N, C-alpha and C positions, 0 to 999 in steps of 0.2 A: 856356233857350237854345231859339231862333229855327231851326227846319228848314224847308227852302224844297226843293222836287220840282222839278227841271229836264227840260225835253224838247227833245231838238235835231232838226228833221228837215229843214234848209233843202236838203238835196243829197243824196248818195249816203248820209250815214250819219245813222242814227238813233241818238240818247243819250240815255240817263235818268241824272241826277246828284243827287245832295241834299248840300246845303252848311249851313252853320250861320255863326257869326260868325267862327269858327275859323280859316272856308274851306270848300274842297269835301272833302266827308266820302267822299263814292262815285261813280264818275265809272265806267261801262260803255258801251258803243257794239258796233254792228254795222253793218259797211260795206260794203255793195251794190259787187263791180266788176263792169263788163261786159264782153262778152266783147273779144279782140283786136282791136285799130282801131277799137273802136265808142266813141261818145260815150255820156254818160247820159242816158238817155230818161225825163223826166220819170214816166210812169205806170207805169213797169218800177221805177225809184227807189223811188213811192210804194207796186204791190204790196211791196216787200221789204218796207218799214217797219213795211204793216198785221201781217204776217205776224210781224214781230222786235218789236215791238212791245210787247204786253202780256207777254212773257216777259222782256225787258228789267226792264219796270218791277217788274214780281213779284222777277227778282233783285237789285237793287237794293235792296228791301226788305227783303230778306231778309238780306244782306249786312251789315246795320244795325241789325239784331231788331228793327224795327220794323213798325207797320201804317199803312196809307194815311192813317187817323185823326189819327196822332202829327204828321203832316203840318200845317206852320203857312199854307204857301202854297203854289202851283203855278204855274210859270213854262213859259212856252214862246216858241220860237223863233218872230217873228210878221213876221218878214221881216229882209232880202231874203232870194230864191231862187228853186227851182221851185215856180213854185203846184200841182202834185197831191203832192207832199211835201210841203211846208208843211202842208197842209191835213190831211195824219194830222196830223202832232204838235198840229197846233190841235184837231183834233177829238178827241185820247185829253184833251188838256189842259182842254178844256171840259167836257166830261162828268165829269172827278174834280169840278171844282169844283163843278161842277151837284149831281153825288149826294151829295158829301161837306161842300158847306157851304164848303166854302173859296174864299179872294180867290185871282183870277186877277189874272196880272203878265206885260205882255207885253215880250220882249226884242229886244232888235237884235243880229241876230248878227254883225256887224261890230263895237260895241262890248262884244260877253261877250270874241271875241277878244281886244281890248286891257286887258279889266278879269280878266282869266285872266291875261294876260302880266303885270300890274302888281302881282298877288297874290303869284304865283309867283317873282317874283325879287325880289319889297318893292321898286318902284319906285315913288315918291309922287307926281311931274309930268315925265316926261319924254319927251322928242320918240319918236314911235313910227313905222317903218315897216313897215305893217299889208298882208302879202303871202299871200295865199291863190288857191284857185281864183277865186273870185267878186270879191276886194279887191285892191287896190295905190294904196295913200292914204299920202303922209307927213303926220301928224297929230299936234300937242298941245292940252291942253285951253286953252279959251280963255272967262272968263266962265262960259256957262253949260251950255255944251256940247264938246265937241271939236271942234275949228276941223281946218279941211284945206289945209294948205302947197300940196300935190300931191298930183297922181293921175292914175290914166292916164284917158285921152280916146277910149277903145275897149275892147281886153283887158284883163282883167287877166292878172298875169303868170302865174300859176300856169295857167290857161286856156290862154295863147297856148301856154306850155311843154308842154303836154298835147297840145296840138291837134298842134304839129309833130311831137310823139314819134308819135302815133297814126298822123299821116302816113307815118311813113317806117319803121311797124314792128316799134316798140318794144314792148316787154311793157306794162302797167299797172302800179301807177300809171305816169307818164311822167315826172313831173323825176327822180328818181332813178334809173332807165333815162339819160336823158338826159344826166345828169352822170355818167355809169359811162363811157358812149361818149366826152364830150369829155375826160375823160384819157386817152385813148388818141389823140386830137387831136396836130399836129404841127404844126402853122403855123396864123394867125390869118388869116381872109380879112376884110377891110371891107366890114362889112354897116348899112345903113339906120338910123344912130341919130339918134333924134327924141325930143329932149326940146325943147315949145315951153312957153317961161317956165316956168313947175317943176309943167308936165304932163309927161309921155309917153307915148309910144304905142308901139305894140305887134306893129301887125298889118303892116305892111310890111316890117317886120324877119323875122317870118315866113314870109311870100310870097318874099321874095328867099332862104332859109334853103331852102325849098322850093323854089325855082328851080334854085339849088346845086347839088343833091342830084339833080333830073332831067337836070341837064347832068354827074352823072358823076362831082361832085367828092367825094373820100375823105368819109362820114359821120359819122369823127368829127372830123376838122377844120370840119366844118360846125356841127355839137355844141360844137363848142370856140367856133367865132366868134360862134355864139347864145347860149352860157351867158355870156361875156366881155362880149359888146354890151348884153344884157339888164338884168345886174346893175350894169354901170358906169355906164347912166340910172338906176340906181335909186341910185347912190349917189351922182352925182353934185347929184341934187334933196335928197337926206340931207345933205351937206357946205354946199348953202345955208340949209337948215332950221338946223340945228345954228349955220352961220352967225348967223343973223338970230336967233333966238329965243335963243343962249346957256347953250342948256340945257346940262347937265350928266351929263343921263342920257340914254342910246340904248338903245330899247327895239326888237328884233325880234319881232313878233307873226305868228300864221296860220300857217298848213299849210306853206308853201315853207320858214318859217323853221327847218326843217330841214334845210336845202340845206347843205351841207360848205363851199364857194364863198361863197356868198352872206354868211354866219358873219364866212369869215376877211376877206372885202373891209370887214364894218361893225366888225369889230374895228380894221383899220387905219384908217377913219375915224377912231375911237371915239378912239383914240392920238393922231391928229393935231389933235383939239380938245381930249384930255387930261377927256375924259368917259368915263364907267362903262357900258358896257356890258352886260346884261342881254337872255337870249336865251329865250323861250318853251323849259320842257320838250316833247320831244317828245312826253307824254302828251298835253300840252294845246293842240299844235300846230294839228295839222287839227281838224275839227267833233268837238266833244265835248258831251257832255250837260253834264256839269262846269262847261262855260263859264255854261254858260244858268242853272244854279242858284245860280251864286256871285252875278252880274250880277243873277237876280232877287231874291236876298238883300237886294244893294243898294239894288234902288229898292224894294221891300216895304219894308225898315225907313225908306224915305223917301217913303213915300206914295203910291206909283203903282202902282195897281190900274184894271183893266177889268170893267168889265159881259161878261158870258159870251156876251148877246145880240148885243156888238158888237166882239165880238174876232175882227176880219176880219183874213186874210194879206195881206200887203204883197209881193208881189217883187217892187219896187222901192221901195226905201228909204231917205234917206238918211244915213250916219252922221249929218252934221252937225246934223241935226233933231231932234235926243235930247236932251232935256233929259238930265242927269245930279248933280243935286243932292247926289249921294255923293259926290262929288268932294270927298276934302283930309278926311275923314272917316269911313274908311271903318275897322271896327272891330277888325282886324288891326294897326292901326298906333296906337291908343288900348291897346294890352293893356298 
């Protein structure tokens, strides 16, 4: 059995996971929550990671009953993400690789969201809606990489909704409280609905929603209108993706996959296209170490490693640049 240690540190969460050919074995995480009304400060998040990282590493090994020398390789989130936060995880991973002579495996954060979702619901070749704080994409595998069918051209949907929530004084985390507020709304107010080709834009939507709040429009009605408009835009691009690709699996991945309203919209779309809907479990929806370990295992078994002296983090790294030679040959499908 191959054991790969995974370290996640792209934003507010520091996570440690361990995976084998059976999938994720250990997944423990600690998330920094900024003060009310404040976004994530990269340096403060990095300080949090420095404090909790060694403890989470020790706990992960203890839970599995192994030592660091029993690990076959160490994987880390090389990007994209917040520079200071990324560097904390990369530094720890490089140190382990060098001190213990372990292969070092670079992992793309977005690809990891997709792979842990595919593993958790056992989907082989789905159309994927990846929605998180940093990603908003409709993708499907094509050739040697994931191809992007549509994406945001400005803000990711998670960041957009969190920004609005902070701006109107809703508690952290923003999206669930925003949706709770929307449930109290009683009327829909037309807001900018921006779908350009297969891409979406959220900045104008959020700014208009904030203008409505400043004009004194009831907050629940604005929240309702914002949620329905944002998720309908995503639904339109997903519908086109299913129509074009003919996929019979639709997969919802990323932190915003926890949204009850988004899930219900995707259920309706999947039914319309006679497709099976898979939703990543809450444990693996947000940023987590397990997804880095799992994707690291796939990459490692495909021969992907990097010299620790060349393992430079990438704050910007497109998902469709990442080769995925393991696709279609994942060990859990071959058992």
